[in-house]
C-alpha positions as CSV (number, residue, x, y, z in Angstrom):
1,M,0.0,0.0,0.0
2,I,2.0,3.0,-1.3
3,P,0.6,6.3,0.1
4,P,0.2,9.3,-2.3
5,K,2.8,12.0,-2.1
6,E,0.2,14.7,-1.5
7,I,-3.3,15.1,-0.2
8,L,-4.6,18.6,-0.5
9,I,-6.5,19.4,2.7
10,E,-8.5,22.0,0.9
11,D,-10.2,19.1,-1.0
12,Y,-11.7,18.1,2.4
13,N,-13.1,21.5,3.3
14,Y,-16.8,22.4,3.3
15,L,-18.9,25.2,4.6
16,L,-20.3,24.5,8.0
17,P,-22.9,27.1,9.2
18,E,-22.6,27.9,12.9
19,A,-26.3,27.2,13.2
20,L,-25.7,23.5,12.4
21,I,-23.2,22.9,15.2
22,A,-25.0,21.2,18.0
23,K,-24.1,23.2,21.2
24,Y,-26.2,20.8,23.4
25,P,-27.3,17.2,23.1
26,I,-30.7,16.1,22.0
27,N,-32.9,14.5,24.7
28,P,-33.5,11.5,24.7
29,R,-30.1,10.5,23.3
30,D,-31.5,8.0,20.8
31,S,-33.9,10.4,19.2
32,S,-31.2,11.9,17.0
33,K,-31.2,11.6,13.3
34,L,-29.4,8.8,11.5
35,L,-28.1,9.1,7.9
36,V,-27.8,5.7,6.4
37,Y,-25.4,5.1,3.5
38,K,-25.7,1.6,2.1
39,K,-24.9,0.1,-1.3
40,G,-24.3,3.4,-2.9
41,F,-27.5,5.0,-1.7
42,F,-28.3,7.1,1.3
43,K,-31.5,8.0,3.2
44,S,-32.6,9.8,6.4
45,S,-33.7,7.8,9.4
46,L,-33.7,7.9,13.2
47,F,-31.1,6.4,15.5
48,L,-33.9,4.4,17.1
49,N,-34.0,2.4,13.9
50,L,-30.3,1.5,14.0
51,A,-30.8,-2.2,14.7
52,D,-33.0,-2.6,11.7
53,E,-30.4,-0.9,9.4
54,L,-27.5,-3.1,10.3
55,P,-26.5,-6.2,8.3
56,L,-27.3,-9.6,9.7
57,N,-24.9,-10.9,12.3
58,T,-23.1,-7.5,12.6
59,H,-20.5,-7.3,15.4
60,L,-20.4,-3.8,16.9
61,V,-17.3,-2.7,18.6
62,F,-17.6,0.1,21.3
63,N,-15.0,2.2,23.0
64,N,-15.6,2.1,26.7
65,T,-13.3,4.9,27.7
66,K,-14.6,7.4,30.2
67,V,-14.0,11.1,30.0
68,I,-12.1,12.5,33.0
69,P,-12.6,16.1,34.3
70,A,-9.1,16.9,32.9
71,R,-9.3,20.7,33.2
72,L,-8.0,21.8,36.6
73,Y,-7.8,25.4,37.8
74,F,-5.2,26.6,40.4
75,Q,-5.1,30.1,41.8
76,K,-1.9,31.9,42.8
77,K,-1.8,34.0,45.9
78,T,-1.6,37.0,43.6
79,G,-5.0,36.0,42.2
80,A,-3.8,34.8,38.8
81,L,-5.6,31.7,37.6
82,I,-3.5,28.9,36.1
83,E,-5.3,26.3,33.9
84,V,-3.8,22.8,33.8
85,F,-5.2,20.5,31.2
86,L,-4.2,16.9,31.7
87,L,-2.9,15.3,28.4
88,E,-0.9,12.1,29.2
89,P,0.8,10.7,32.3
90,S,4.5,10.0,32.6
91,F,4.8,8.8,36.3
92,P,4.5,6.4,38.0
93,S,3.6,4.9,34.6
94,N,2.5,6.0,31.2
95,I,-0.5,3.6,31.5
96,I,-3.5,5.9,32.2
97,S,-5.5,3.4,34.2
98,Q,-2.6,2.8,36.6
99,V,-2.0,6.5,37.1
100,M,-5.6,7.2,37.7
101,E,-5.6,4.6,40.5
102,S,-2.4,5.9,42.1
103,E,-2.7,7.2,45.7
104,E,0.7,9.0,45.6
105,K,2.6,11.4,43.4
106,V,1.8,11.5,39.7
107,I,3.3,13.5,36.8
108,W,1.4,14.5,33.7
109,H,2.3,16.2,30.5
110,C,-0.2,19.1,30.3
111,M,-1.4,22.1,28.4
112,I,-1.0,25.1,30.7
113,G,-3.1,28.3,30.4
114,N,-1.5,31.5,31.7
115,K,1.8,29.7,31.9
116,K,3.8,33.0,31.9
117,K,2.5,33.8,35.3
118,W,3.4,30.4,36.8
119,K,7.0,31.2,37.9
120,G,7.7,27.8,39.5
121,E,6.0,28.1,42.9
122,I,4.0,25.2,44.2
123,L,0.3,25.8,43.8
124,E,-2.3,24.5,46.2
125,L,-6.0,23.6,45.7
126,I,-8.4,22.5,48.3
127,I,-10.3,19.2,47.7
128,P,-13.8,19.3,49.1
129,M,-14.0,15.8,50.6
130,T,-16.8,14.4,52.7
131,G,-16.4,15.6,56.3
132,K,-13.1,17.5,55.8
133,E,-11.0,19.3,53.3
134,E,-7.7,18.0,51.8
135,S,-5.1,19.7,49.6
136,V,-3.6,18.8,46.3
137,F,-0.3,20.5,45.2
138,A,0.9,21.2,41.7
139,E,4.5,21.9,40.7
140,L,5.7,22.7,37.2
141,I,8.8,20.5,37.1
142,D,9.6,20.8,33.4
143,R,8.7,24.1,31.8
144,D,9.7,23.0,28.3
145,E,7.8,19.8,28.4
146,N,4.9,21.2,30.4
147,K,5.3,18.4,33.0
148,V,3.3,19.0,36.2
149,A,3.8,16.9,39.4
150,F,0.7,16.5,41.6
151,T,1.0,15.5,45.2
152,W,-1.5,15.0,48.1
153,K,-1.5,13.4,51.5
154,A,-5.0,11.9,51.7
155,K,-5.4,8.2,51.0
156,I,-7.4,8.8,47.8
157,S,-6.8,8.0,44.2
158,F,-5.9,10.6,41.5
159,A,-9.2,9.7,39.8
160,E,-11.1,10.8,43.0
161,I,-9.1,14.0,43.0
162,V,-9.9,15.0,39.4
163,K,-13.5,14.1,39.9
164,A,-13.6,16.4,43.0
165,I,-11.8,19.5,41.5
166,G,-11.8,19.0,37.7
167,E,-14.0,20.2,34.9
168,I,-15.1,18.1,31.9
169,P,-13.3,19.6,28.9
170,L,-15.8,20.2,26.1
171,P,-14.6,20.5,22.5
172,P,-13.4,24.0,21.7
173,Y,-15.8,24.3,18.8
174,L,-18.8,24.3,21.1
175,N,-17.6,27.7,22.2
176,R,-19.3,27.5,25.6
177,K,-18.5,26.8,29.2
178,T,-19.1,23.3,30.7
179,E,-22.4,23.0,32.5
180,A,-23.5,20.5,35.2
181,A,-25.5,18.5,32.7
182,D,-22.4,17.8,30.6
183,L,-21.0,15.6,33.4
184,E,-23.6,13.0,32.3
185,T,-24.5,13.9,28.7
186,Y,-20.8,14.1,27.5
187,Q,-20.3,10.5,28.5
188,T,-21.5,7.3,26.9
189,V,-23.9,5.2,28.9
190,Y,-21.4,2.3,28.7
191,S,-18.3,4.4,29.7
192,K,-16.2,2.5,32.2
193,I,-12.4,3.1,32.1
194,D,-11.2,6.5,33.2
195,G,-8.7,8.2,30.9
196,A,-10.1,10.2,27.9
197,V,-10.2,13.9,27.6
198,A,-12.8,13.8,24.9
199,A,-15.8,11.5,24.5
200,P,-16.1,8.9,21.7
201,T,-19.1,10.8,20.5
202,A,-20.6,8.3,18.1
203,G,-21.5,6.3,21.2
204,L,-23.4,9.2,22.8
205,H,-26.6,8.2,20.9
206,F,-26.8,4.7,22.5
207,T,-29.3,3.9,25.3
208,E,-30.5,0.8,27.0
209,R,-33.5,0.9,24.6
210,I,-31.1,0.7,21.7
211,F,-29.1,-2.2,23.3
212,E,-32.3,-4.1,23.8
213,K,-33.2,-3.7,20.1
214,L,-29.7,-4.8,19.1
215,K,-30.0,-8.0,21.2
216,I,-33.4,-8.8,19.7
217,N,-31.9,-8.5,16.2
218,N,-29.0,-10.7,17.1
219,I,-26.4,-7.9,16.8
220,H,-23.3,-8.7,18.8
221,S,-21.4,-6.2,20.9
222,S,-17.9,-6.1,22.4
223,Y,-15.7,-3.4,23.9
224,I,-12.2,-2.0,23.5
225,T,-10.6,1.0,25.2
226,L,-8.9,3.9,23.4
227,H,-8.4,7.0,25.6
228,V,-9.3,9.8,23.3
229,G,-6.7,12.6,23.4
230,A,-7.0,16.4,22.8
231,G,-5.3,16.0,19.5
232,T,-8.5,14.6,18.0
233,F,-9.8,18.2,17.8
234,Q,-6.7,19.5,16.0
235,P,-7.6,20.6,12.4
236,V,-5.1,19.9,9.7
237,K,-3.2,23.1,9.2
238,T,-0.7,22.0,6.6
239,E,-1.6,22.4,2.9
240,N,-0.5,18.8,2.3
241,A,-2.5,16.7,4.8
242,L,0.3,14.0,4.8
243,E,2.5,16.5,6.7
244,H,0.1,16.7,9.6
245,H,1.5,15.7,12.9
246,M,-0.7,12.8,14.2
247,H,-1.5,12.6,17.9
248,S,-0.8,9.4,19.8
249,E,-3.5,7.7,21.9
250,Q,-3.4,4.7,24.3
251,I,-5.4,1.6,23.4
252,V,-6.2,-1.5,25.4
253,F,-7.4,-4.9,24.1
254,E,-8.5,-7.9,26.2
255,K,-7.4,-11.3,25.1
256,D,-11.0,-12.5,25.1
257,F,-12.0,-9.7,22.7
258,I,-9.4,-10.9,20.1
259,G,-10.6,-14.5,20.5
260,N,-14.2,-13.4,19.9
261,L,-13.2,-11.3,16.9
262,I,-11.6,-14.4,15.4
263,G,-14.8,-16.4,15.9
264,N,-17.0,-13.7,14.4
265,K,-18.6,-14.5,11.1
266,G,-20.5,-11.3,10.3
267,P,-19.4,-7.8,9.4
268,V,-17.4,-5.8,12.0
269,I,-18.7,-2.3,12.4
270,P,-16.9,0.1,14.9
271,V,-18.9,2.6,16.8
272,G,-16.9,5.8,16.2
273,T,-13.6,6.7,14.6
274,T,-11.7,5.8,17.8
275,S,-13.0,2.2,17.7
276,M,-12.1,2.1,14.0
277,R,-8.6,3.4,14.5
278,S,-8.1,0.8,17.4
279,L,-9.3,-2.1,15.3
280,E,-7.1,-1.2,12.3
281,S,-4.2,-0.7,14.6
282,L,-4.7,-4.1,16.0
283,Y,-4.3,-5.7,12.6
284,W,-1.0,-3.8,12.0
285,F,0.3,-5.1,15.4
286,G,-0.3,-8.6,14.1
287,V,1.7,-7.7,11.0
288,K,4.5,-6.6,13.2
289,V,4.3,-9.8,15.2
290,L,4.6,-11.9,12.0
291,N,7.4,-9.8,10.5
292,E,9.6,-8.9,13.5
293,N,11.5,-11.9,15.0
294,L,11.7,-10.3,18.4
295,E,11.0,-11.9,21.8
296,T,9.0,-8.8,22.9
297,I,7.3,-6.5,20.4
298,P,6.2,-3.1,21.6
299,F,2.6,-2.3,20.7
300,K,3.3,1.0,19.0
301,I,1.6,1.8,15.6
302,E,3.2,4.9,14.1
303,K,1.6,7.3,11.7
304,L,2.6,5.7,8.4
305,D,3.2,2.0,9.5
306,P,0.2,0.8,7.4
307,Y,1.9,2.2,4.2
308,K,5.2,0.4,4.6
309,S,6.3,-2.8,2.8
310,Y,6.2,-6.0,4.7
311,E,7.4,-9.5,3.7
312,K,4.3,-11.1,5.2
313,M,1.0,-9.5,4.6
314,P,-1.5,-11.7,6.6
315,S,-5.3,-11.9,6.3
316,K,-7.4,-10.5,9.1
317,L,-7.7,-13.9,10.7
318,E,-4.0,-14.7,10.4
319,S,-3.1,-11.3,12.0
320,L,-5.5,-11.8,14.9
321,Q,-4.3,-15.4,15.4
322,A,-0.7,-14.3,15.5
323,I,-1.6,-11.8,18.2
324,L,-3.5,-14.4,20.2
325,N,-0.5,-16.8,19.9
326,Y,1.9,-14.0,21.0
327,M,-0.3,-13.2,24.1
328,T,-0.5,-16.9,25.0
329,K,3.3,-17.3,24.7
330,K,3.9,-14.1,26.8
331,R,1.2,-15.1,29.3
332,I,-0.6,-11.8,29.1
333,D,-4.4,-11.2,29.1
334,K,-4.3,-7.6,28.1
335,L,-2.5,-5.7,25.3
336,I,-1.7,-2.0,26.1
337,G,-0.2,0.1,23.4
338,D,-0.2,3.4,21.6
339,T,-1.4,4.3,18.1
340,E,-1.0,7.3,15.9
341,I,-2.3,5.5,12.9
342,Y,-3.2,7.9,10.0
343,I,-6.1,6.7,7.9
344,F,-6.6,8.7,4.7
345,P,-7.9,8.1,1.2
346,G,-6.0,5.2,-0.4
347,Y,-6.0,3.2,2.9
348,S,-7.2,-0.4,2.6
349,F,-9.4,-1.4,5.6
350,K,-8.3,-4.8,7.1
351,I,-10.9,-5.4,9.9
352,C,-13.7,-2.8,9.6
353,D,-16.6,-3.3,7.2
354,G,-18.4,0.0,8.0
355,L,-18.7,2.8,10.5
356,I,-21.1,4.5,12.9
357,T,-20.0,8.1,13.3
358,N,-21.1,11.7,13.7
359,F,-20.5,14.5,11.2
360,H,-16.9,15.9,11.5
361,Q,-15.2,19.2,11.2
362,P,-14.0,20.5,7.8
363,K,-10.3,19.8,7.1
364,S,-10.0,17.3,9.9
365,T,-8.2,13.9,10.0
366,L,-11.6,12.3,10.9
367,L,-13.0,13.6,7.6
368,L,-10.0,12.0,5.8
369,L,-10.8,8.7,7.5
370,V,-14.5,8.9,6.4
371,S,-13.3,9.6,2.8
372,A,-11.0,6.6,3.0
373,L,-14.0,4.5,3.7
374,I,-16.6,5.9,1.3
375,G,-14.6,8.0,-1.2
376,D,-15.8,11.3,-2.5
377,T,-19.4,10.3,-1.7
378,W,-18.8,12.0,1.6
379,K,-19.4,15.4,-0.1
380,E,-22.9,14.3,-1.3
381,I,-23.7,12.9,2.2
382,Y,-22.6,16.1,4.0
383,D,-24.5,18.2,1.5
384,F,-27.6,16.1,2.1
385,A,-27.1,16.3,5.9
386,K,-26.8,20.1,5.7
387,E,-29.9,20.4,3.5
388,K,-31.9,18.2,5.9
389,K,-30.7,20.3,8.9
390,Y,-28.7,17.6,10.6
391,R,-26.9,18.6,13.7
392,F,-23.1,18.5,13.4
393,L,-20.0,17.6,15.5
394,S,-19.8,16.1,19.0
395,Y,-23.4,16.6,20.3
396,G,-24.8,16.2,16.8
397,D,-26.6,13.6,14.8
398,S,-25.2,10.3,13.5
399,S,-24.5,8.3,10.3
400,L,-24.2,4.6,9.4
401,L,-21.7,4.2,6.6
402,L,-21.7,0.8,4.8
403,P,-19.6,1.0,1.7
């Protein structure tokens, strides 16, 4: 798979009226619109009808990451407000779930607002705990890398701390402050594993009512974890989209999940671009297992790994089986890795047969991913969605894309 030398990002631009950007979610969640693209035709439906639109024996893959209140505010004695936005941990581990459970010092790479006024002094914030108050301290230990160390004395986890003092970070394009209702609405009903700073928004439409319909229709479901990073909101600013710096995100796969995927006979449809990126990354890890004669192979999928030449190019099942054998040999039940996979037009999908997703920003990597799946038809679909007054972006309506 040889990548093109140039992809002009302007070819993936479109006019998005401010009025079509959904500032708030619809209630109930599953009453959103659903644009269905199937066999070259598309139509307008409702998300409530999703189960009836899916192919027989579909296997849906959900991302069960949970958004953490990653935006923290510390006030200096002078009154200056310092905003600390958690991006990724570096101590005591780079594994997000472990760091969230830590009851001692943690260090995070952050985005820092009003950084010029933070001269290096240790900042204190009171944690309102039941019955008493505790303190958490923040110290800027690496100004160049924006590394912040957090310490506290109470016997509580870092997850409990951020839930007590943090704010859910809404996407910047919503252009509004976080409200109390966002704590629930900007979270999927199946969110489980703390670690994302953005929601896997295709999943926001699902309700228990939808899951019941899926079960009746014999639609299978399983879960992976990809902790969505802030980089997902970064528009492509380079003229040639291939020069865009792709963000890295942490993914987690259970051994049972891979076994179930091997046994699956129907189409695999990810819920959201994060699930799609995870599944395709999994395939490429299998390629590495089969091509690199190493005792231990790091699960790290770099931006252009899928476009390199490999001696062995396995089928989907061969790749998954190689991973399963590797995990059995290493006696591990969980794969934890990082991916910065870049899916753009010309990419050949290895595991995914379709996609459930919202409508994305102009000139974004997510729009490139959609185009890789359905080609230039995305333009007709987006024009149709605008004409029918679909709601766009994170809190917007949904689409089912079956090329």
